[in-house]
Short mmCIF file of the C-alpha atoms (twelve columns), coordinates in Angstrom:
data_MODEL
# 
_entry.id   MODEL 
# 
loop_
_atom_site.group_PDB 
_atom_site.id 
_atom_site.type_symbol 
_atom_site.label_atom_id 
_atom_site.label_alt_id 
_atom_site.label_comp_id 
_atom_site.label_asym_id 
_atom_site.label_seq_id 
_atom_site.Cartn_x 
_atom_site.Cartn_y 
_atom_site.Cartn_z 
_atom_site.pdbx_PDB_model_num 
ATOM 1   C CA . UNK A 1   120.544 55.465  88.008  1 
ATOM 2   C CA . UNK A 2   121.669 57.018  91.316  1 
ATOM 3   C CA . UNK A 3   123.061 60.055  89.453  1 
ATOM 4   C CA . UNK A 4   119.737 60.545  87.704  1 
ATOM 5   C CA . UNK A 5   117.779 60.434  90.996  1 
ATOM 6   C CA . UNK A 6   120.232 62.824  92.688  1 
ATOM 7   C CA . UNK A 7   119.982 65.248  89.775  1 
ATOM 8   C CA . UNK A 8   116.181 65.122  89.877  1 
ATOM 9   C CA . UNK A 9   116.103 65.767  93.643  1 
ATOM 10  C CA . UNK A 10  118.537 68.678  93.298  1 
ATOM 11  C CA . UNK A 11  116.606 70.193  90.386  1 
ATOM 12  C CA . UNK A 12  113.290 69.895  92.254  1 
ATOM 13  C CA . UNK A 13  114.763 71.489  95.388  1 
ATOM 14  C CA . UNK A 14  116.230 74.415  93.451  1 
ATOM 15  C CA . UNK A 15  112.947 74.963  91.579  1 
ATOM 16  C CA . UNK A 16  110.946 75.022  94.830  1 
ATOM 17  C CA . UNK A 17  113.355 77.474  96.443  1 
ATOM 18  C CA . UNK A 18  113.230 79.806  93.450  1 
ATOM 19  C CA . UNK A 19  109.418 79.745  93.375  1 
ATOM 20  C CA . UNK A 20  109.294 80.552  97.095  1 
ATOM 21  C CA . UNK A 21  111.357 83.704  96.475  1 
ATOM 22  C CA . UNK A 22  108.729 85.266  94.196  1 
ATOM 23  C CA . UNK A 23  105.572 87.114  95.143  1 
ATOM 24  C CA . UNK A 24  104.323 90.675  94.780  1 
ATOM 25  C CA . UNK A 25  103.787 91.427  98.432  1 
ATOM 26  C CA . UNK A 26  107.005 89.979  99.776  1 
ATOM 27  C CA . UNK A 27  108.079 91.856  102.867 1 
ATOM 28  C CA . UNK A 28  105.003 94.128  103.206 1 
ATOM 29  C CA . UNK A 29  103.623 93.934  106.722 1 
ATOM 30  C CA . UNK A 30  102.444 97.441  107.569 1 
ATOM 31  C CA . UNK A 31  102.489 100.949 106.223 1 
ATOM 32  C CA . UNK A 32  105.460 103.181 107.074 1 
ATOM 33  C CA . UNK A 33  104.995 105.587 109.968 1 
ATOM 34  C CA . UNK A 34  104.661 109.210 108.878 1 
ATOM 35  C CA . UNK A 35  105.062 112.481 110.779 1 
ATOM 36  C CA . UNK A 36  101.653 113.837 109.672 1 
ATOM 37  C CA . UNK A 37  98.368  112.040 109.112 1 
ATOM 38  C CA . UNK A 38  96.697  112.418 105.711 1 
ATOM 39  C CA . UNK A 39  93.250  110.844 105.319 1 
ATOM 40  C CA . UNK A 40  92.386  109.748 101.784 1 
ATOM 41  C CA . UNK A 41  89.963  107.899 99.554  1 
ATOM 42  C CA . UNK A 42  91.917  105.720 97.128  1 
ATOM 43  C CA . UNK A 43  90.238  104.214 94.048  1 
ATOM 44  C CA . UNK A 44  92.206  101.495 92.281  1 
ATOM 45  C CA . UNK A 45  92.050  100.729 88.556  1 
ATOM 46  C CA . UNK A 46  89.457  97.986  89.131  1 
ATOM 47  C CA . UNK A 47  87.134  100.445 90.918  1 
ATOM 48  C CA . UNK A 48  87.718  99.275  94.498  1 
ATOM 49  C CA . UNK A 49  87.627  102.060 97.075  1 
ATOM 50  C CA . UNK A 50  89.752  102.205 100.204 1 
ATOM 51  C CA . UNK A 51  89.259  104.850 102.874 1 
ATOM 52  C CA . UNK A 52  92.549  105.244 104.653 1 
ATOM 53  C CA . UNK A 53  94.745  107.402 106.781 1 
ATOM 54  C CA . UNK A 54  98.477  107.825 107.375 1 
ATOM 55  C CA . UNK A 55  98.788  107.861 103.578 1 
ATOM 56  C CA . UNK A 56  102.289 108.097 102.154 1 
ATOM 57  C CA . UNK A 57  104.122 107.904 98.847  1 
ATOM 58  C CA . UNK A 58  107.208 105.714 99.275  1 
ATOM 59  C CA . UNK A 59  106.940 106.424 103.024 1 
ATOM 60  C CA . UNK A 60  107.004 110.201 102.480 1 
ATOM 61  C CA . UNK A 61  104.264 112.837 102.664 1 
ATOM 62  C CA . UNK A 62  104.901 114.383 99.270  1 
ATOM 63  C CA . UNK A 63  104.807 113.305 95.637  1 
ATOM 64  C CA . UNK A 64  108.041 113.215 93.611  1 
ATOM 65  C CA . UNK A 65  108.037 113.314 89.847  1 
ATOM 66  C CA . UNK A 66  109.158 115.152 86.775  1 
ATOM 67  C CA . UNK A 67  107.658 118.057 84.895  1 
ATOM 68  C CA . UNK A 68  109.465 118.137 81.581  1 
ATOM 69  C CA . UNK A 69  113.153 118.272 82.462  1 
ATOM 70  C CA . UNK A 70  112.553 119.464 86.042  1 
ATOM 71  C CA . UNK A 71  112.329 117.234 89.088  1 
ATOM 72  C CA . UNK A 72  109.421 118.355 91.272  1 
ATOM 73  C CA . UNK A 73  108.220 117.698 94.806  1 
ATOM 74  C CA . UNK A 74  104.572 118.410 95.648  1 
ATOM 75  C CA . UNK A 75  103.741 118.348 99.396  1 
ATOM 76  C CA . UNK A 76  100.506 116.540 100.318 1 
ATOM 77  C CA . UNK A 77  99.438  119.720 102.207 1 
ATOM 78  C CA . UNK A 78  98.857  121.385 98.812  1 
ATOM 79  C CA . UNK A 79  97.054  118.476 97.086  1 
ATOM 80  C CA . UNK A 80  93.283  118.093 96.810  1 
ATOM 81  C CA . UNK A 81  93.258  115.088 94.438  1 
ATOM 82  C CA . UNK A 82  95.525  112.946 92.257  1 
ATOM 83  C CA . UNK A 83  94.229  111.412 89.029  1 
ATOM 84  C CA . UNK A 84  96.506  108.747 87.568  1 
ATOM 85  C CA . UNK A 85  96.686  108.101 83.819  1 
ATOM 86  C CA . UNK A 86  97.890  105.076 81.880  1 
ATOM 87  C CA . UNK A 87  101.322 103.533 82.308  1 
ATOM 88  C CA . UNK A 88  103.894 104.408 79.622  1 
ATOM 89  C CA . UNK A 89  107.573 103.479 79.691  1 
ATOM 90  C CA . UNK A 90  107.622 102.717 83.444  1 
ATOM 91  C CA . UNK A 91  105.948 106.063 84.224  1 
ATOM 92  C CA . UNK A 92  102.393 107.238 84.839  1 
ATOM 93  C CA . UNK A 93  101.131 110.732 84.136  1 
ATOM 94  C CA . UNK A 94  99.480  112.118 87.254  1 
ATOM 95  C CA . UNK A 95  97.158  115.117 87.186  1 
ATOM 96  C CA . UNK A 96  97.690  116.934 90.475  1 
ATOM 97  C CA . UNK A 97  94.632  118.991 91.487  1 
ATOM 98  C CA . UNK A 98  95.798  121.550 94.030  1 
ATOM 99  C CA . UNK A 99  93.758  123.081 96.857  1 
ATOM 100 C CA . UNK A 100 94.152  126.550 95.303  1 
ATOM 101 C CA . UNK A 101 92.175  125.356 92.247  1 
ATOM 102 C CA . UNK A 102 95.108  124.976 89.871  1 
ATOM 103 C CA . UNK A 103 96.398  121.726 88.439  1 
ATOM 104 C CA . UNK A 104 99.565  120.372 86.904  1 
ATOM 105 C CA . UNK A 105 100.712 117.167 85.212  1 
ATOM 106 C CA . UNK A 106 103.617 115.236 86.718  1 
ATOM 107 C CA . UNK A 107 105.269 112.035 85.465  1 
ATOM 108 C CA . UNK A 108 105.786 109.572 88.325  1 
ATOM 109 C CA . UNK A 109 107.486 106.171 88.532  1 
ATOM 110 C CA . UNK A 110 104.734 103.588 87.894  1 
ATOM 111 C CA . UNK A 111 106.243 101.177 90.427  1 
ATOM 112 C CA . UNK A 112 106.384 103.743 93.247  1 
ATOM 113 C CA . UNK A 113 104.397 102.466 96.209  1 
ATOM 114 C CA . UNK A 114 101.680 104.206 98.156  1 
ATOM 115 C CA . UNK A 115 100.866 103.050 101.670 1 
ATOM 116 C CA . UNK A 116 98.155  103.674 104.215 1 
ATOM 117 C CA . UNK A 117 96.088  102.261 107.045 1 
ATOM 118 C CA . UNK A 118 92.434  101.268 106.680 1 
ATOM 119 C CA . UNK A 119 89.932  99.772  109.145 1 
ATOM 120 C CA . UNK A 120 90.935  96.276  107.997 1 
ATOM 121 C CA . UNK A 121 94.704  96.873  108.314 1 
ATOM 122 C CA . UNK A 122 97.477  98.317  106.167 1 
ATOM 123 C CA . UNK A 123 97.399  98.609  102.372 1 
ATOM 124 C CA . UNK A 124 99.947  99.126  99.607  1 
ATOM 125 C CA . UNK A 125 99.393  99.932  95.928  1 
ATOM 126 C CA . UNK A 126 101.761 100.960 93.168  1 
ATOM 127 C CA . UNK A 127 101.018 104.155 91.260  1 
ATOM 128 C CA . UNK A 128 100.114 102.056 88.189  1 
ATOM 129 C CA . UNK A 129 97.403  100.310 90.257  1 
ATOM 130 C CA . UNK A 130 95.772  103.566 91.381  1 
ATOM 131 C CA . UNK A 131 93.067  105.465 89.496  1 
ATOM 132 C CA . UNK A 132 92.674  108.362 91.946  1 
ATOM 133 C CA . UNK A 133 93.512  109.597 95.432  1 
ATOM 134 C CA . UNK A 134 91.259  112.179 97.090  1 
ATOM 135 C CA . UNK A 135 92.688  113.931 100.134 1 
ATOM 136 C CA . UNK A 136 90.092  114.676 102.824 1 
# 
């Protein structure tokens, strides 16, 4: 009987500890500090809009991705708007609208995180959760 109670207590404790380790936002407290401020309007896939500043992609002020076989880096200084497509095989296809009027398609890691500061505090979204980003 004592063995059964001890086993139950141990199992319950382990289960509670494992559940406490989960959570999407674990460790996110504020957006990373960036060397240049980019103000944006972010629209998520559910239609919510966030006006923010100090926007970054993985803490950097450029977008990394692939264009066919090439790895590409697009500085935020050149971007007017990003339009994010559907998630496929851990990637999202992003249409990059450039300030010079041209556009290109780049495949980006769907789990890459974008950060920024809004009037209510800091925010973080993955690329798969974003519909568009308009740079102001």
